C-alpha positions, 0 to 999 in steps of 0.5 A: 499499499506505501507503495501504492502511496507514493504513487499517487504522491508522486502524480500529484506532484507532478500534475500540481498548479495553482489558480491565477498564475501567469507564465512566469509563476508556472515556470517557477512552480514547475521549478520549485516542484525539483527541490521536493523530496517525500518519504511515505512512513504509512499508509491503509486504503480503503476499497474505495481506492480513497486514503484510510491512513496516510503519512509523509514526510517532506522536505523542500529544498531552498531554490536559490541553493543556500543550505536549507530547507523545510520539512513538512511531517503530515498525517491523516486517518478518516474512517466512518463508523457506524453514525460515527466518522474517525478522524485526524489532520496532523502537520508540523513544519521544520526549518532545516539548516544544513552544516558542511562538517556535521550530518544532522542539519540545525531542527526548529520546530515552527508550525503545528496545525492539527484536526481532531473531532470537536477540536479545530486549531489553526492558530500555528499557521499564520502570516508571521509563521509564512512570512519566518519560511520564505525567510528561511529559503530566502524567498521573496516574503513580500510577493504574495503569490510566492507566499500563497504558492509555496504554501500550497506546494508545502502541503501538497500531501493534505490534498490526500485527507478527507477534510470535510469531517472537520469542516468547510468555508462556505458563503455566508448566505445572509450577510452576501444577500445583502451587500448591494455591492456584489451584483446577482451574478456574482453573488451565485458565482460566490455562492457555489465557492467553498474551500477546506479548513486548511485551503482557507487557514493558508489564504490567510497565512499567505494574505490570499484570501479574495475579498469576498472570502472574508463572508465566510464562516467555518461549517461543521458536520456537528453543525449539520445535524444540530439544524437536522434536529432542531 
């Protein structure tokens, strides 16, 4: 199963892309992908070919030939049992600095994020941490597009996590429908948009939020069950 997981991750990395990127951005993504290395630490696959459990450690080396890298450890699990779901999604990020006379790099843990039943902790992922990551790799921390692409690339393995169990960010229709500065066509487009809690957190931390994203709200499966009971 780990070999199957590796094949899926290799394909995901090969096809990795970000919306709203120009030709220069596509070229940069292609170059940056060459700096990613990963290993599958564990995997369990369901009959429908989805992951029940996946643990991955990936390392992104600075694209500017400096002896530094960022290492991301990701572990996710989800399984439905009768009327309940077991799930977790945990991420940690470390800055690595290599020394020419030492085998092991100096490591500094700077980000810890997790989603578990009744707990969603995104406080460790913020704009200051993204700026710190960029500066460690000597990437322009003032370039919002680079910030966003970098964080999406670092967290590419998390795309295999089923984060719907932890919650989704969706448009708050009550807030949007009364906004006269937004046309009906624009509202229809916004209503169709949604993103996982991690996608939203990455956009906030990399400063890539669109203006209408501030009108989104987090909805969890518990909220849906409360609505069904009301």
